[in-house]
Each structure stands twice: as C-alpha cells, then as structure tokens.
ChimeraX commands (.cxc) that place a marker at each C-alpha (Angstrom):
marker #1 position -24.55,-0.99,27.43 radius 0.5
marker #1 position -22.60,-3.88,28.15 radius 0.5
marker #1 position -18.85,-4.38,25.60 radius 0.5
marker #1 position -18.67,-6.19,22.50 radius 0.5
marker #1 position -15.65,-8.45,21.62 radius 0.5
marker #1 position -15.33,-9.80,17.67 radius 0.5
marker #1 position -12.69,-12.14,16.81 radius 0.5
marker #1 position -10.64,-11.30,13.96 radius 0.5
marker #1 position -11.04,-14.40,11.27 radius 0.5
marker #1 position -8.98,-15.35,8.61 radius 0.5
marker #1 position -9.71,-17.28,4.85 radius 0.5
marker #1 position -6.95,-19.57,3.13 radius 0.5
marker #1 position -7.43,-19.46,-0.70 radius 0.5
marker #1 position -6.10,-22.20,-2.95 radius 0.5
marker #1 position -6.71,-22.72,-6.84 radius 0.5
marker #1 position -6.10,-26.39,-5.71 radius 0.5
marker #1 position -3.43,-28.46,-6.21 radius 0.5
marker #1 position -1.94,-28.52,-9.38 radius 0.5
marker #1 position 1.51,-26.98,-10.52 radius 0.5
marker #1 position 1.76,-23.54,-11.22 radius 0.5
marker #1 position -1.96,-23.51,-10.64 radius 0.5
marker #1 position -3.59,-19.52,-11.27 radius 0.5
marker #1 position -6.17,-17.16,-9.70 radius 0.5
marker #1 position -7.50,-15.79,-12.70 radius 0.5
marker #1 position -8.86,-11.83,-12.50 radius 0.5
marker #1 position -11.71,-11.75,-11.84 radius 0.5
marker #1 position -10.95,-14.31,-8.16 radius 0.5
marker #1 position -8.90,-11.20,-7.47 radius 0.5
marker #1 position -10.60,-8.89,-8.15 radius 0.5
marker #1 position -14.27,-10.51,-5.88 radius 0.5
marker #1 position -10.70,-10.77,-2.60 radius 0.5
marker #1 position -9.77,-7.28,-2.81 radius 0.5
marker #1 position -13.21,-6.10,-3.00 radius 0.5
marker #1 position -13.80,-7.66,-0.09 radius 0.5
marker #1 position -10.10,-6.60,1.96 radius 0.5
marker #1 position -10.02,-3.42,4.24 radius 0.5
marker #1 position -7.22,-1.36,5.05 radius 0.5
marker #1 position -6.01,-3.82,8.37 radius 0.5
marker #1 position -6.25,-6.98,7.00 radius 0.5
marker #1 position -3.55,-9.38,5.83 radius 0.5
marker #1 position -3.43,-10.90,3.24 radius 0.5
marker #1 position 0.04,-13.27,2.93 radius 0.5
marker #1 position 0.66,-16.04,0.50 radius 0.5
marker #1 position 1.50,-19.37,3.19 radius 0.5
marker #1 position 4.15,-22.13,2.56 radius 0.5
marker #1 position 2.13,-24.01,0.78 radius 0.5
marker #1 position 1.03,-21.83,-1.54 radius 0.5
marker #1 position -2.44,-20.78,-0.02 radius 0.5
marker #1 position -2.92,-16.63,0.35 radius 0.5
marker #1 position -3.77,-16.46,2.99 radius 0.5
marker #1 position -6.71,-13.64,4.45 radius 0.5
marker #1 position -6.74,-12.64,7.88 radius 0.5
marker #1 position -9.67,-10.53,8.36 radius 0.5
marker #1 position -9.44,-7.06,11.65 radius 0.5
marker #1 position -13.07,-6.24,12.94 radius 0.5
marker #1 position -13.70,-2.08,12.78 radius 0.5
marker link #1:1,2 radius 0.2
marker link #1:2,3 radius 0.2
marker link #1:3,4 radius 0.2
marker link #1:4,5 radius 0.2
marker link #1:5,6 radius 0.2
marker link #1:6,7 radius 0.2
marker link #1:7,8 radius 0.2
marker link #1:8,9 radius 0.2
marker link #1:9,10 radius 0.2
marker link #1:10,11 radius 0.2
marker link #1:11,12 radius 0.2
marker link #1:12,13 radius 0.2
marker link #1:13,14 radius 0.2
marker link #1:14,15 radius 0.2
marker link #1:15,16 radius 0.2
marker link #1:16,17 radius 0.2
marker link #1:17,18 radius 0.2
marker link #1:18,19 radius 0.2
marker link #1:19,20 radius 0.2
marker link #1:20,21 radius 0.2
marker link #1:21,22 radius 0.2
marker link #1:22,23 radius 0.2
marker link #1:23,24 radius 0.2
marker link #1:24,25 radius 0.2
marker link #1:25,26 radius 0.2
marker link #1:26,27 radius 0.2
marker link #1:27,28 radius 0.2
marker link #1:28,29 radius 0.2
marker link #1:29,30 radius 0.2
marker link #1:30,31 radius 0.2
marker link #1:31,32 radius 0.2
marker link #1:32,33 radius 0.2
marker link #1:33,34 radius 0.2
marker link #1:34,35 radius 0.2
marker link #1:35,36 radius 0.2
marker link #1:36,37 radius 0.2
marker link #1:37,38 radius 0.2
marker link #1:38,39 radius 0.2
marker link #1:39,40 radius 0.2
marker link #1:40,41 radius 0.2
marker link #1:41,42 radius 0.2
marker link #1:42,43 radius 0.2
marker link #1:43,44 radius 0.2
marker link #1:44,45 radius 0.2
marker link #1:45,46 radius 0.2
marker link #1:46,47 radius 0.2
marker link #1:47,48 radius 0.2
marker link #1:48,49 radius 0.2
marker link #1:49,50 radius 0.2
marker link #1:50,51 radius 0.2
marker link #1:51,52 radius 0.2
marker link #1:52,53 radius 0.2
marker link #1:53,54 radius 0.2
marker link #1:54,55 radius 0.2
marker link #1:55,56 radius 0.2
view
C-alpha cells in the first residue's frame, strides 16, 4: 500500500466588515464542534478567525 500525504487546510471566518461585528453562540458552537485537539484557532490582524485543520 502506498503512503498518502494529506495537506493541512485553512478556513477563515469573519462576520462581515462592520464596526464591532460579532459571532453568536450558535456560530461559535458549529466551529468548536469541528475542531480537533491538534487544530489551531487564531484571531488575525484582519479580525478574522483562522482555523488550521491538521489531518488525523
């Protein structure tokens, strides 16, 4: 069986360009449900949440 390499993927989340834009609890819950222990969650300088998903 040949080895297979799976690259990490990135997802950027923002709530639109407006002053004091916010995500609600349902939106945050969906994001958390899809995070794994090895994933990174970062707030960027552009006020976006950056999720880097590492394959298992």
